[in-house]
CHARMM-style PDB file with segment names, atoms N, HN, CA, C and O in Angstrom:
ATOM      1  N   MET     1       0.727  -1.203   0.190  1.00  0.00      PROA
ATOM      2  CA  MET     1       0.092   0.174  -0.052  1.00  0.00      PROA
ATOM      3  C   MET     1       0.708   0.851  -0.276  1.00  0.00      PROA
ATOM      4  O   MET     1       0.566   1.418  -1.360  1.00  0.00      PROA
ATOM      5  N   GLN     2       2.070   1.323   0.834  1.00  0.00      PROA
ATOM      6  HN  GLN     2       2.185   0.863   1.714  1.00  0.00      PROA
ATOM      7  CA  GLN     2       2.689   2.360   1.037  1.00  0.00      PROA
ATOM      8  C   GLN     2       3.160   2.771  -0.604  1.00  0.00      PROA
ATOM      9  O   GLN     2       2.814   3.840  -1.107  1.00  0.00      PROA
ATOM     10  N   ALA     3       4.027   1.711  -1.365  1.00  0.00      PROA
ATOM     11  HN  ALA     3       4.308   0.842  -0.956  1.00  0.00      PROA
ATOM     12  CA  ALA     3       4.342   2.127  -2.848  1.00  0.00      PROA
ATOM     13  C   ALA     3       3.322   2.561  -3.736  1.00  0.00      PROA
ATOM     14  O   ALA     3       3.599   3.411  -4.582  1.00  0.00      PROA
ATOM     15  N   LYS     4       1.874   1.962  -3.631  1.00  0.00      PROA
ATOM     16  HN  LYS     4       1.649   1.272  -2.943  1.00  0.00      PROA
ATOM     17  CA  LYS     4       1.140   2.566  -4.355  1.00  0.00      PROA
ATOM     18  C   LYS     4       0.832   4.152  -4.085  1.00  0.00      PROA
ATOM     19  O   LYS     4       0.823   4.975  -5.001  1.00  0.00      PROA
ATOM     20  N   ALA     5       0.574   4.487  -2.686  1.00  0.00      PROA
ATOM     21  HN  ALA     5       0.581   3.819  -1.942  1.00  0.00      PROA
ATOM     22  CA  ALA     5       0.119   5.704  -2.250  1.00  0.00      PROA
ATOM     23  C   ALA     5       1.373   6.833  -2.922  1.00  0.00      PROA
ATOM     24  O   ALA     5       1.293   7.780  -3.704  1.00  0.00      PROA
ATOM     25  N   LEU     6       2.478   6.213  -2.207  1.00  0.00      PROA
ATOM     26  HN  LEU     6       2.543   5.444  -1.571  1.00  0.00      PROA
ATOM     27  CA  LEU     6       3.815   7.259  -2.625  1.00  0.00      PROA
ATOM     28  C   LEU     6       4.091   7.485  -4.267  1.00  0.00      PROA
ATOM     29  O   LEU     6       4.785   8.398  -4.715  1.00  0.00      PROA
ATOM     30  N   ALA     7       3.433   6.509  -5.037  1.00  0.00      PROA
ATOM     31  HN  ALA     7       2.869   5.768  -4.673  1.00  0.00      PROA
ATOM     32  CA  ALA     7       3.861   6.557  -6.518  1.00  0.00      PROA
ATOM     33  C   ALA     7       2.707   7.624  -6.897  1.00  0.00      PROA
ATOM     34  O   ALA     7       2.879   8.405  -7.833  1.00  0.00      PROA
ATOM     35  N   GLU     8       1.507   7.622  -6.116  1.00  0.00      PROA
ATOM     36  HN  GLU     8       1.367   6.988  -5.355  1.00  0.00      PROA
ATOM     37  CA  GLU     8       0.163   8.474  -6.515  1.00  0.00      PROA
ATOM     38  C   GLU     8       0.539   9.884  -6.243  1.00  0.00      PROA
ATOM     39  O   GLU     8      -0.151  10.799  -6.692  1.00  0.00      PROA
ATOM     40  N   GLY     9       1.531  10.089  -5.576  1.00  0.00      PROA
ATOM     41  HN  GLY     9       2.091   9.346  -5.211  1.00  0.00      PROA
ATOM     42  CA  GLY     9       1.569  11.440  -5.017  1.00  0.00      PROA
ATOM     43  C   GLY     9       1.389  11.754  -3.692  1.00  0.00      PROA
ATOM     44  O   GLY     9       1.192  12.895  -3.275  1.00  0.00      PROA
ATOM     45  N   PHE    10       1.456  10.758  -3.027  1.00  0.00      PROA
ATOM     46  HN  PHE    10       1.616   9.831  -3.366  1.00  0.00      PROA
ATOM     47  CA  PHE    10       0.691  11.203  -1.543  1.00  0.00      PROA
ATOM     48  C   PHE    10       1.451  12.017  -0.589  1.00  0.00      PROA
ATOM     49  O   PHE    10       0.963  12.526   0.420  1.00  0.00      PROA
ATOM     50  N   LEU    11       2.825  12.122  -1.011  1.00  0.00      PROA
ATOM     51  HN  LEU    11       3.221  11.708  -1.831  1.00  0.00      PROA
ATOM     52  CA  LEU    11       3.340  12.998  -0.235  1.00  0.00      PROA
ATOM     53  C   LEU    11       3.229  14.870  -0.438  1.00  0.00      PROA
ATOM     54  O   LEU    11       3.405  15.818   0.327  1.00  0.00      PROA
ATOM     55  N   ASP    12       2.878  14.737  -1.763  1.00  0.00      PROA
ATOM     56  HN  ASP    12       2.735  13.966  -2.384  1.00  0.00      PROA
ATOM     57  CA  ASP    12       2.365  16.082  -2.282  1.00  0.00      PROA
ATOM     58  C   ASP    12       1.253  16.617  -2.190  1.00  0.00      PROA
ATOM     59  O   ASP    12       1.081  17.781  -2.553  1.00  0.00      PROA
ATOM     60  N   ALA    13       0.114  15.732  -1.596  1.00  0.00      PROA
ATOM     61  HN  ALA    13       0.254  14.787  -1.302  1.00  0.00      PROA
ATOM     62  CA  ALA    13      -1.333  16.031  -1.204  1.00  0.00      PROA
ATOM     63  C   ALA    13      -1.166  16.967  -0.301  1.00  0.00      PROA
ATOM     64  O   ALA    13      -0.067  17.049   0.245  1.00  0.00      PROA
ATOM     65  N   GLU    14      -2.341  17.975   0.088  1.00  0.00      PROA
ATOM     66  HN  GLU    14      -3.234  17.908  -0.356  1.00  0.00      PROA
ATOM     67  CA  GLU    14      -2.286  18.454   1.067  1.00  0.00      PROA
ATOM     68  C   GLU    14      -3.280  18.298   2.204  1.00  0.00      PROA
ATOM     69  O   GLU    14      -3.302  18.947   3.250  1.00  0.00      PROA
ATOM     70  N   ARG    15      -4.192  17.218   1.779  1.00  0.00      PROA
ATOM     71  HN  ARG    15      -4.175  16.691   0.930  1.00  0.00      PROA
ATOM     72  CA  ARG    15      -5.238  16.676   2.671  1.00  0.00      PROA
ATOM     73  C   ARG    15      -5.390  15.170   1.684  1.00  0.00      PROA
ATOM     74  O   ARG    15      -5.434  15.028   0.462  1.00  0.00      PROA
ATOM     75  N   VAL    16      -5.445  14.174   2.804  1.00  0.00      PROA
ATOM     76  HN  VAL    16      -5.410  14.290   3.797  1.00  0.00      PROA
ATOM     77  CA  VAL    16      -5.606  12.592   2.284  1.00  0.00      PROA
ATOM     78  C   VAL    16      -6.065  12.129   3.501  1.00  0.00      PROA
ATOM     79  O   VAL    16      -5.880  12.324   4.702  1.00  0.00      PROA
ATOM     80  N   VAL    17      -6.860  11.313   2.619  1.00  0.00      PROA
ATOM     81  HN  VAL    17      -7.010  11.154   1.644  1.00  0.00      PROA
ATOM     82  CA  VAL    17      -7.884  10.209   3.636  1.00  0.00      PROA
ATOM     83  C   VAL    17      -7.327   9.030   3.189  1.00  0.00      PROA
ATOM     84  O   VAL    17      -7.242   8.729   1.998  1.00  0.00      PROA
ATOM     85  N   VAL    18      -6.815   8.126   4.422  1.00  0.00      PROA
ATOM     86  HN  VAL    18      -6.884   8.370   5.389  1.00  0.00      PROA
ATOM     87  CA  VAL    18      -6.362   6.635   3.958  1.00  0.00      PROA
ATOM     88  C   VAL    18      -7.509   5.744   4.994  1.00  0.00      PROA
ATOM     89  O   VAL    18      -7.807   5.795   6.188  1.00  0.00      PROA
ATOM     90  N   SER    19      -7.959   4.893   3.766  1.00  0.00      PROA
ATOM     91  HN  SER    19      -7.717   4.851   2.797  1.00  0.00      PROA
ATOM     92  CA  SER    19      -8.822   3.731   4.550  1.00  0.00      PROA
ATOM     93  C   SER    19      -8.135   2.314   3.579  1.00  0.00      PROA
ATOM     94  O   SER    19      -8.063   2.060   2.376  1.00  0.00      PROA
ATOM     95  N   ALA    20      -7.716   1.625   4.840  1.00  0.00      PROA
ATOM     96  HN  ALA    20      -7.775   1.832   5.817  1.00  0.00      PROA
ATOM     97  CA  ALA    20      -7.412   0.133   4.573  1.00  0.00      PROA
ATOM     98  C   ALA    20      -7.181  -0.520   5.630  1.00  0.00      PROA
ATOM     99  O   ALA    20      -7.005   0.059   6.702  1.00  0.00      PROA
ATOM    100  N   PRO    21      -7.143  -1.872   5.503  1.00  0.00      PROA
ATOM    101  CA  PRO    21      -7.523  -3.003   6.450  1.00  0.00      PROA
ATOM    102  C   PRO    21      -6.449  -2.623   7.815  1.00  0.00      PROA
ATOM    103  O   PRO    21      -5.924  -1.519   7.962  1.00  0.00      PROA
ATOM    104  N   THR    22      -6.311  -3.511   8.522  1.00  0.00      PROA
ATOM    105  HN  THR    22      -6.738  -4.408   8.403  1.00  0.00      PROA
ATOM    106  CA  THR    22      -5.452  -3.327   9.638  1.00  0.00      PROA
ATOM    107  C   THR    22      -4.352  -4.060   9.592  1.00  0.00      PROA
ATOM    108  O   THR    22      -4.489  -5.255   9.331  1.00  0.00      PROA
ATOM    109  N   ALA    23      -3.419  -3.686   9.761  1.00  0.00      PROA
ATOM    110  HN  ALA    23      -3.307  -2.715   9.973  1.00  0.00      PROA
ATOM    111  CA  ALA    23      -1.772  -4.007   9.710  1.00  0.00      PROA
ATOM    112  C   ALA    23      -1.558  -3.771   8.071  1.00  0.00      PROA
ATOM    113  O   ALA    23      -0.846  -4.475   7.355  1.00  0.00      PROA
ATOM    114  N   SER    24      -2.185  -2.847   7.729  1.00  0.00      PROA
ATOM    115  HN  SER    24      -2.763  -2.275   8.311  1.00  0.00      PROA
ATOM    116  CA  SER    24      -1.822  -2.666   6.167  1.00  0.00      PROA
ATOM    117  C   SER    24      -0.895  -1.446   5.723  1.00  0.00      PROA
ATOM    118  O   SER    24      -0.694  -1.020   4.585  1.00  0.00      PROA
ATOM    119  N   GLY    25      -0.382  -1.000   6.955  1.00  0.00      PROA
ATOM    120  HN  GLY    25      -0.545  -1.346   7.879  1.00  0.00      PROA
ATOM    121  CA  GLY    25       0.755   0.401   6.940  1.00  0.00      PROA
ATOM    122  C   GLY    25       0.318   1.647   6.735  1.00  0.00      PROA
ATOM    123  O   GLY    25       0.892   2.508   6.069  1.00  0.00      PROA
ATOM    124  N   LYS    26      -1.004   1.775   7.478  1.00  0.00      PROA
ATOM    125  HN  LYS    26      -1.470   1.076   8.019  1.00  0.00      PROA
ATOM    126  CA  LYS    26      -1.599   3.340   7.462  1.00  0.00      PROA
ATOM    127  C   LYS    26      -0.723   4.286   8.271  1.00  0.00      PROA
ATOM    128  O   LYS    26      -0.434   5.427   7.910  1.00  0.00      PROA
ATOM    129  N   THR    27      -0.254   3.591   9.612  1.00  0.00      PROA
ATOM    130  HN  THR    27      -0.489   2.664   9.905  1.00  0.00      PROA
ATOM    131  CA  THR    27       0.758   4.328  10.253  1.00  0.00      PROA
ATOM    132  C   THR    27       2.006   4.842  10.088  1.00  0.00      PROA
ATOM    133  O   THR    27       2.437   5.800  10.731  1.00  0.00      PROA
ATOM    134  N   LEU    28       2.593   4.256   9.266  1.00  0.00      PROA
ATOM    135  HN  LEU    28       2.242   3.478   8.744  1.00  0.00      PROA
ATOM    136  CA  LEU    28       3.729   4.146   8.463  1.00  0.00      PROA
ATOM    137  C   LEU    28       3.528   5.318   7.739  1.00  0.00      PROA
ATOM    138  O   LEU    28       4.170   6.359   7.879  1.00  0.00      PROA
ATOM    139  N   LEU    29       2.485   5.087   6.851  1.00  0.00      PROA
ATOM    140  HN  LEU    29       1.963   4.242   6.737  1.00  0.00      PROA
ATOM    141  CA  LEU    29       2.351   6.009   5.880  1.00  0.00      PROA
ATOM    142  C   LEU    29       2.183   7.513   6.078  1.00  0.00      PROA
ATOM    143  O   LEU    29       2.529   8.400   5.298  1.00  0.00      PROA
ATOM    144  N   ALA    30       1.571   7.641   7.299  1.00  0.00      PROA
ATOM    145  HN  ALA    30       1.289   6.920   7.932  1.00  0.00      PROA
ATOM    146  CA  ALA    30       1.247   9.102   8.210  1.00  0.00      PROA
ATOM    147  C   ALA    30       2.590   9.496   8.701  1.00  0.00      PROA
ATOM    148  O   ALA    30       2.965  10.662   8.580  1.00  0.00      PROA
ATOM    149  N   LEU    31       3.249   8.689   9.189  1.00  0.00      PROA
ATOM    150  HN  LEU    31       2.944   7.742   9.287  1.00  0.00      PROA
ATOM    151  CA  LEU    31       4.850   8.605   9.863  1.00  0.00      PROA
ATOM    152  C   LEU    31       5.554   9.574   8.377  1.00  0.00      PROA
ATOM    153  O   LEU    31       5.839  10.772   8.391  1.00  0.00      PROA
ATOM    154  N   MET    32       5.651   8.914   7.568  1.00  0.00      PROA
ATOM    155  HN  MET    32       5.419   7.941   7.558  1.00  0.00      PROA
ATOM    156  CA  MET    32       6.459   9.214   6.526  1.00  0.00      PROA
ATOM    157  C   MET    32       6.180  10.638   6.011  1.00  0.00      PROA
ATOM    158  O   MET    32       7.029  11.487   5.739  1.00  0.00      PROA
ATOM    159  N   ALA    33       4.516  10.779   5.902  1.00  0.00      PROA
ATOM    160  HN  ALA    33       3.826  10.089   6.123  1.00  0.00      PROA
ATOM    161  CA  ALA    33       4.147  12.395   5.596  1.00  0.00      PROA
ATOM    162  C   ALA    33       4.576  13.167   6.545  1.00  0.00      PROA
ATOM    163  O   ALA    33       5.330  14.092   6.245  1.00  0.00      PROA
ATOM    164  N   ILE    34       4.181  12.950   7.926  1.00  0.00      PROA
ATOM    165  HN  ILE    34       3.569  12.198   8.170  1.00  0.00      PROA
ATOM    166  CA  ILE    34       4.889  13.992   8.842  1.00  0.00      PROA
ATOM    167  C   ILE    34       6.122  14.290   8.571  1.00  0.00      PROA
ATOM    168  O   ILE    34       6.350  15.481   8.355  1.00  0.00      PROA
ATOM    169  N   VAL    35       7.107  13.450   8.514  1.00  0.00      PROA
ATOM    170  HN  VAL    35       6.922  12.483   8.690  1.00  0.00      PROA
ATOM    171  CA  VAL    35       8.659  13.512   8.586  1.00  0.00      PROA
ATOM    172  C   VAL    35       8.951  14.472   7.369  1.00  0.00      PROA
ATOM    173  O   VAL    35       9.754  15.404   7.345  1.00  0.00      PROA
ATOM    174  N   ASP    36       8.087  14.015   6.330  1.00  0.00      PROA
ATOM    175  HN  ASP    36       7.435  13.257   6.350  1.00  0.00      PROA
ATOM    176  CA  ASP    36       8.378  14.735   4.964  1.00  0.00      PROA
ATOM    177  C   ASP    36       8.420  16.204   4.929  1.00  0.00      PROA
ATOM    178  O   ASP    36       9.312  17.018   4.690  1.00  0.00      PROA
ATOM    179  N   ASN    37       6.879  16.307   5.318  1.00  0.00      PROA
ATOM    180  HN  ASN    37       6.155  15.646   5.513  1.00  0.00      PROA
ATOM    181  CA  ASN    37       6.547  17.620   5.566  1.00  0.00      PROA
ATOM    182  C   ASN    37       7.487  18.605   6.895  1.00  0.00      PROA
ATOM    183  O   ASN    37       7.613  19.821   7.039  1.00  0.00      PROA
ATOM    184  N   TYR    38       7.907  17.677   7.532  1.00  0.00      PROA
ATOM    185  HN  TYR    38       7.805  16.689   7.416  1.00  0.00      PROA
ATOM    186  CA  TYR    38       8.682  18.568   8.844  1.00  0.00      PROA
ATOM    187  C   TYR    38       9.857  18.755   8.095  1.00  0.00      PROA
ATOM    188  O   TYR    38      10.301  19.901   8.179  1.00  0.00      PROA
ATOM    189  N   GLU    39      10.569  17.889   7.305  1.00  0.00      PROA
ATOM    190  HN  GLU    39      10.209  16.959   7.237  1.00  0.00      PROA
ATOM    191  CA  GLU    39      11.760  18.463   6.510  1.00  0.00      PROA
ATOM    192  C   GLU    39      11.715  19.398   5.494  1.00  0.00      PROA
ATOM    193  O   GLU    39      12.688  20.091   5.199  1.00  0.00      PROA
ATOM    194  N   LYS    40      10.720  19.454   4.980  1.00  0.00      PROA
ATOM    195  HN  LYS    40       9.929  18.890   5.220  1.00  0.00      PROA
ATOM    196  CA  LYS    40      10.342  20.786   3.635  1.00  0.00      PROA
ATOM    197  C   LYS    40       9.941  22.172   4.470  1.00  0.00      PROA
ATOM    198  O   LYS    40      10.312  23.316   4.205  1.00  0.00      PROA
ATOM    199  N   THR    41       9.218  21.808   5.373  1.00  0.00      PROA
ATOM    200  HN  THR    41       8.916  20.879   5.587  1.00  0.00      PROA
ATOM    201  CA  THR    41       8.884  23.259   6.189  1.00  0.00      PROA
ATOM    202  C   THR    41       8.991  23.530   7.724  1.00  0.00      PROA
ATOM    203  O   THR    41       8.564  24.469   8.396  1.00  0.00      PROA
ATOM    204  N   ARG    42       9.644  22.489   8.043  1.00  0.00      PROA
ATOM    205  HN  ARG    42       9.991  21.726   7.498  1.00  0.00      PROA
ATOM    206  CA  ARG    42       9.644  22.778  10.033  1.00  0.00      PROA
ATOM    207  C   ARG    42       8.642  23.270  10.472  1.00  0.00      PROA
ATOM    208  O   ARG    42       8.629  24.312  11.128  1.00  0.00      PROA
ATOM    209  N   THR    43       7.443  22.453  10.115  1.00  0.00      PROA
ATOM    210  HN  THR    43       7.453  21.607   9.582  1.00  0.00      PROA
ATOM    211  CA  THR    43       5.916  22.580  10.865  1.00  0.00      PROA
ATOM    212  C   THR    43       5.895  21.535  11.611  1.00  0.00      PROA
ATOM    213  O   THR    43       6.258  20.448  11.162  1.00  0.00      PROA
ATOM    214  N   LYS    44       5.415  21.706  13.025  1.00  0.00      PROA
ATOM    215  HN  LYS    44       5.120  22.589  13.389  1.00  0.00      PROA
ATOM    216  CA  LYS    44       5.015  20.550  13.858  1.00  0.00      PROA
ATOM    217  C   LYS    44       3.876  20.074  13.011  1.00  0.00      PROA
ATOM    218  O   LYS    44       3.531  20.538  11.924  1.00  0.00      PROA
ATOM    219  N   ALA    45       3.320  19.029  13.706  1.00  0.00      PROA
ATOM    220  HN  ALA    45       3.600  18.653  14.589  1.00  0.00      PROA
ATOM    221  CA  ALA    45       2.341  18.067  13.402  1.00  0.00      PROA
ATOM    222  C   ALA    45       1.427  17.364  14.452  1.00  0.00      PROA
ATOM    223  O   ALA    45       1.964  16.965  15.485  1.00  0.00      PROA
ATOM    224  N   VAL    46       0.157  17.190  14.278  1.00  0.00      PROA
ATOM    225  HN  VAL    46      -0.279  17.515  13.438  1.00  0.00      PROA
ATOM    226  CA  VAL    46      -0.083  16.372  15.473  1.00  0.00      PROA
ATOM    227  C   VAL    46      -1.153  15.068  14.534  1.00  0.00      PROA
ATOM    228  O   VAL    46      -1.894  15.187  13.558  1.00  0.00      PROA
ATOM    229  N   TYR    47      -0.804  13.964  15.330  1.00  0.00      PROA
ATOM    230  HN  TYR    47      -0.203  13.867  16.123  1.00  0.00      PROA
ATOM    231  CA  TYR    47      -1.288  12.983  14.585  1.00  0.00      PROA
ATOM    232  C   TYR    47      -2.535  12.485  15.640  1.00  0.00      PROA
ATOM    233  O   TYR    47      -2.185  12.195  16.783  1.00  0.00      PROA
ATOM    234  N   VAL    48      -3.534  12.411  15.397  1.00  0.00      PROA
ATOM    235  HN  VAL    48      -3.819  12.646  14.468  1.00  0.00      PROA
ATOM    236  CA  VAL    48      -4.668  11.764  16.225  1.00  0.00      PROA
ATOM    237  C   VAL    48      -5.256  10.925  15.581  1.00  0.00      PROA
ATOM    238  O   VAL    48      -5.680  10.916  14.425  1.00  0.00      PROA
ATOM    239  N   VAL    49      -5.273   9.789  16.849  1.00  0.00      PROA
ATOM    240  HN  VAL    49      -4.929   9.797  17.788  1.00  0.00      PROA
ATOM    241  CA  VAL    49      -6.058   8.154  16.716  1.00  0.00      PROA
ATOM    242  C   VAL    49      -7.026   8.177  17.289  1.00  0.00      PROA
ATOM    243  O   VAL    49      -7.268   8.912  18.246  1.00  0.00      PROA
ATOM    244  N   PRO    50      -7.930   7.174  16.678  1.00  0.00      PROA
ATOM    245  CA  PRO    50      -9.406   6.609  17.652  1.00  0.00      PROA
ATOM    246  C   PRO    50      -9.274   5.650  18.605  1.00  0.00      PROA
ATOM    247  O   PRO    50     -10.202   5.296  19.332  1.00  0.00      PROA
ATOM    248  N   LEU    51      -8.270   5.251  18.639  1.00  0.00      PROA
ATOM    249  HN  LEU    51      -7.516   5.540  18.049  1.00  0.00      PROA
ATOM    250  CA  LEU    51      -8.283   4.018  19.677  1.00  0.00      PROA
ATOM    251  C   LEU    51      -7.021   4.399  20.545  1.00  0.00      PROA
ATOM    252  O   LEU    51      -5.933   4.738  20.080  1.00  0.00      PROA
ATOM    253  N   ARG    52      -7.324   4.294  21.808  1.00  0.00      PROA
ATOM    254  HN  ARG    52      -8.208   4.018  22.186  1.00  0.00      PROA
ATOM    255  CA  ARG    52      -6.184   4.200  22.601  1.00  0.00      PROA
ATOM    256  C   ARG    52      -5.100   3.113  22.701  1.00  0.00      PROA
ATOM    257  O   ARG    52      -4.015   3.266  23.260  1.00  0.00      PROA
ATOM    258  N   ALA    53      -5.582   1.863  22.016  1.00  0.00      PROA
ATOM    259  HN  ALA    53      -6.464   1.739  21.561  1.00  0.00      PROA
ATOM    260  CA  ALA    53      -4.341   0.935  21.638  1.00  0.00      PROA
ATOM    261  C   ALA    53      -3.472   1.509  20.875  1.00  0.00      PROA
ATOM    262  O   ALA    53      -2.296   1.210  21.083  1.00  0.00      PROA
ATOM    263  N   LEU    54      -3.777   2.475  19.794  1.00  0.00      PROA
ATOM    264  HN  LEU    54      -4.733   2.718  19.625  1.00  0.00      PROA
ATOM    265  CA  LEU    54      -2.840   3.028  18.805  1.00  0.00      PROA
ATOM    266  C   LEU    54      -2.110   3.746  19.419  1.00  0.00      PROA
ATOM    267  O   LEU    54      -0.936   3.644  19.064  1.00  0.00      PROA
ATOM    268  N   ALA    55      -2.390   4.762  20.563  1.00  0.00      PROA
ATOM    269  HN  ALA    55      -3.344   4.845  20.851  1.00  0.00      PROA
ATOM    270  CA  ALA    55      -1.793   5.958  20.950  1.00  0.00      PROA
ATOM    271  C   ALA    55      -0.464   5.302  21.931  1.00  0.00      PROA
ATOM    272  O   ALA    55       0.287   6.189  22.337  1.00  0.00      PROA
ATOM    273  N   ALA    56      -0.149   4.120  22.286  1.00  0.00      PROA
ATOM    274  HN  ALA    56      -0.760   3.400  21.956  1.00  0.00      PROA
ATOM    275  CA  ALA    56       0.170   3.619  23.554  1.00  0.00      PROA
ATOM    276  C   ALA    56       1.577   3.208  22.634  1.00  0.00      PROA
ATOM    277  OT1 ALA    56       2.514   2.617  23.171  1.00  0.00      PROA
TER     278      ALA     56
END
């Protein structure tokens, strides 16, 4: 999933919604986007998750 998203310009998008099954790499994709954006702009990000288990 990450390769397809990156090939389709995921890191260049201003807003993105990712919907995929559990353990498909959504969190990694989000972290890649956060790091990429930080390296380009030095802006901070907030990553919000709906479940306590994902935040631990």
